[in-house]
N, C-alpha and C positions, 0 to 999 in steps of 0.2 A: 751609850745612850745619852742623848742630850737632856740637860736639866729642863724641867717644865717651864721655868722662868725664862730660859733662853728661847724657847719656842714661841712664847707669847710676846717677846720683845719685838718692837717694830724694827725692821731693817732700815738702813739709811735711805733706801729708795722709797720706802713706804712712809717715812716721817713727813709730816706736812710742813712745807715751806711756803709762806705766803706768796712769794714771787713765783716759784715754780708751780704752785697750785693754780694760779691764774693762767699760766701758759699751758699747762696740761689740760685745763678746762676748755680753753679756746681751741687747742689742738683736737681735743675730743669732739667738741661741737663741730669743728671743720670736718673731721672725719665722718661724723654722723650726717652732716649736710651732704657730703659727697656720696655717702652710701645711700642716702635717701634719694638724691638726684639720679644715681645709677639705677636704683630700684624703679623709679618713675619712668626713666627712659626705657628700661626693659619691659615694663608693663605697657607703655605706649606702643612699643614695637610689636609686642604680642597682640595687642588690640588691633593694630594696623594690619597685621598678617591675617587675623580673623576677618576683618572687614574686607580685605582684598579678596579673600577666598569666597566670601558671601557674594561680593560683586561679580566675580567671575562665574559663579554658579548661576546667578540671576541672568547674566549676559548669555550664558549657554542655553538656559531655558527659553529666553526670548528669541534667540536665533533659531532654536528648534521649532518653536511655535510659528515663527515667521515662515520658515521653510514649509511647514505643514500647511499653513494657510495659503501660501503661494501655489503649492501643488494642487490643492483643492480648487483654487480659482482658475488655474490653467485647465484643469480637467473639466470644470463647469463651462468655461469659454469654448473649449474644443467640442463639447457635447452640444452647446447652443449653435455653434457654427455648423455642425453636422446636421442637426435637426432643421436649421434654416435652409441649408442646401437641399435637403430632401423635400421640404414643403414648397420651395420656390418653384414656380412653373418653369419649364424649360423654354427659354426664349429662343425663337428661331432667328437666325441671322437674316439680314436684309435680302440676301440672295435667295434664301429659302422662302421668304414671305412673298415676294413679288417676282415671279419669273419674268424675264424680259420678253417682251413681245417683239418678234422680229418679222 
């Protein structure tokens, strides 16, 4: 069993060295900056995926609505054309109007 004083002594790696402390701090801050940048990139990518999904859903809804409205318009135009042809008097051709006198 190790002596308790040995356990609480700092290892050579843990001892503070003014020069190595500055380097490890800058390395740590670089690592933190890289980790933060990576997190932000992943967050933006997730936001972009959500935004694209919402865009595609809106596009599909608009296309569906456009198709529905077009079908209604074509049906209305066909009905108007049918009613117009029923109401319009049958015009006689010129031959039928004026028989030739011979």
